[in-house]
N, C-alpha and C positions, 0 to 999 in steps of 0.2 A: 306252605311257608309256616314258620314258627315265630311267634312274637317273643322278643327277648327283654326289652327294657324301654322305659321312657326317660327322656332328659329334658328338663324344663329350664328356662332362663332365670327363673326366680322361684322362691318358695311360696309365692301367692297363687301359683297355678298347680293344678293336679289333673291327671288324666286317667281314664279307665277304658278298657277295651272289651268288646262283647265276647270275643273268642280268642284263644291263644294259638290254636291249631287251625289253619285255614286250608281248605281244599282248593284246587284250581277252579277259578270262576266263582268262588263263593263270596258273597258280600259280607262285610263286617262293619262295625261301628266303633268309632273312637269318640269319647265324650271328654271335653275339656271344661273344667270348672275354674272360676276365678274368685278369690276372696277379696272383695272390695274393701272390707273393713281395715285392711292394712295399708290402704292407699288413700290419698286425698287430692289427686291431681291427675292429669292426662298421663296414661301409661300404655305401654305395649309389651305384651308377653308372648313368648314363643316356646314351642315344645316339639320334640322329635320322638317318633316311635321307630324302633329298630327291629327288623325282621331278618331271618336267614332262610335259605332254601329257595328252590325255584331257579337257581343259577349260582354261578361262582361268587358274585359280588353281593354284599349285604344290601338289603332294600330298606328304604327309609321313607316315612311319611312325616311331613312338616306341617305344623299348624301354627297360626298366629292369631292373637286376640288384641284388639285395641279398645280401650275403655276410657270414658270420661267419668271420673269419680268425683262426686261433690258431696261434702258433708251437708247436713241440714243448715248449719250456720257457718258461713265462710267469711273470713276477713281478707281484705286485699293486701294487708301488710302483716308481716310476722313480728315487726318491732318498729317503734317510733324512736328515732335517735336524732338528737341535736348535739352539735359540737361547735363551740364558739369561744372567742376570747372576750367578747363584749356581751353582757347580759341583755342589753337593749336590742341585740340582733336576733333574739329568739323569736322567729316568726311562727305563724300558725302552720299546722301540718294536718293533712286530712287522710282518712282511710274510709273504705266502703264496707258495709255489712250487707251480705247477700243471703237471701232465703232460697235454698234449693230443695226445701221440703215439698210435700204434696199438698200442703194447706197454707193459706195465707195467715199472717200474724196481724193482730190488731195494732202492734207497735213494738218498739224496743226501748229498753231502759239502759242507761250507761252510768256507771259509778266509778269515780276516780279515787284511788287509795290515798292521795296526798292533796292537801289544801291548795298547793301552788299549781295544780293542774285542773283545767275545766274543759268540758266537751259540749258542743252544741250539735243537735241532730236535725237533719233535714231529709224528708222522703224524696227519693229520686224517681221511683216507679220501677218498671221492668228494665232490666239491664242484662245484656248477653242472654244467657238461657236461664237466668234467675227469675223466680216468681215475683220477688220484691227486692228492692235495694234502698238502703239508706246511706247518706253521706254524713260522716262525723268529722268535725273539725276540732282538733285538740289545740288548746292554747295555754302555754305556760305563763305564769305570772312572774315577770322579771324582778319585781320589787321584793319577792319573797325568796329569791335565790342568791347564793353567793358562789364563789369559786369552789370547784370540786366536782365530784360525781354525785348525781341525784338519780334515784331509782323510784319508779312508781308502776302501778298496774291500772289498766282500764278494763273494767268488767262489763261485758255486753251480755244482756239477758233479754232474749226475745219474749214477748208476752205469750204465755201458754207453754213455754218450754221449761223443762226442769233443769237442764244442764247449761250453765253459763259458759261463755268463752272469754279467755283472758288475753289481753294484749300488753306485752311489756313496754315500758317507756323508760328511756335512758337519756339523761342530759349531762354532757361534759362541758364544764365551764373552766377553762384554763386561765391562769393568771397572765395578764398581758405583759407584765414585766417580771423578770426573774432577777433577783439580787443575790450575788455571791460575794462575801459570805452572808448567810442569812442571819447570823448573830456575831457580835464583836466581843472579843476578849480584851479587856483594857487593864493595863498595869499602871498604878500610880505610885510615885515615890513621895518623899516628904516635901520636896521642893516644888515640883511641877506635876500637875495632874494631866498635862496635855498629852495628846496622842495623834499621830498621823496615820490614817488608814486609807487603803485603796479599796474601792467598791466597784465590782464588775456588774454591769446591767446588760441583760439580754432582752431584746424587745421582740415580741411575737406579732405586733400589730403592723399595719401598713404605714401608719404615720408614726414616726419616731422623732425625738427631739433633735434639733439642729445645732444647739449651742448649750453651753453649760449654764446659761442664764435661765434655762427652763427647769433646772434642778434647784431645790431648796431644802436644806437640812434644818429641821426645827427641833429645839430641845423641849422638854416637858414644861419649861417656864416660858416658852415662846421666843427664845433667842434664835435668830436666823443666821445660818452660816452658808456662804456661797462657796461651792467647791471649785476646784480647778480641773481642767481636762488633761488627762494623761494620754489617752488613746481613744480614737473614734474610728471604728472599722466595721462597716456593713452591719449596722444595727447592734454592735457590741461597744458599749461605752465603759471606759475605766475612768473613774473620778477619784481625785485625791482630796481628802478632807483633813484639815488640821483642827482638831477639836480641843478646846480648852474648857474643861468643865469647871468654870468658876462658880463657887458657892454651890457645888454639887448640882449645877444646872443640867448636866447629862449624867445621871447617876445610874439608872437601870435601863433606859431605852432612849432612842431618839426617833424622829419621824422624817421620812424623805417624801417631799411633795413634788409631783410632776403635773402642774396645772394643765398643760396642753393635752394630756391624756386623761385628765381627771382621775389620776392614780395617786394613792397614798400608801406608803409602805412603813410599817412599824419594825424597827430593828432593835432586838434586845441587846443589852450591854451587860456583860458579866465582869464586874470590877474586882480586882485583887490589889493588895498593897505590896510594895517592895521595901525591904529593910536591909540596909548595909549592902546594897547592890544585889541582893538575892530576892527573886520574885517568889512570892507565896501564892500558889494557884489553888489552894484549898483542896488539893487532890484531883482537880480537873485539869486536863491538858488539852 
């Protein structure tokens, strides 16, 4: 028989054969090697060796290799991710640090890249086939966070190891109330600076207002305006507000308070004047 070729299931495996021309009854050896540096988890690799001769049909030898590959430092999570509408709902989240090396560590150190993130460490002992295991509890500080995306890194450095391991941290805090429009364009004429506007509210929280009494529009001077309800449909509120900016009470912004949700929304107001029935928007539309 004559050896023709190898075919492996992945590029992490390689094969060699002791002889390419085989006599009847002659033994031969196939060596399969596996590059563990390209893997960091349980994996299975297979390969086939194809021969011809000794009959009409090609002849094949199939080899399989199963490996448990562990880096010296392994983390149980690839990322820590929080997503919430309420900053107070940011609970603690844990991950494990495992030692798969051949020597014990005296301990590990953990450094957070942002001041709003802290981690406490607790030794666990042997875990699975790891030599040592530590449990790390990450805790965000809600008082230091606002709505938006927040990114950070946790650096884990075992004692006596040169290469640290990084764990990305991501927090997404979405606004519980969306207001449309987010800013109001106001036109004032010489006689009356009042304006009637419709505001659409979208609520992402489970608890939403049940009446217009829960909304309050406050001017910079502290004047309160109660809106009227135009529509209330499955968490979508449309309120109509008749704003009379007496003595420039609402000149550049006003505030909407929703005490039941402990929410407060600042709404910018862009004011233009109207002369002889023609509105001057200052180039902005």
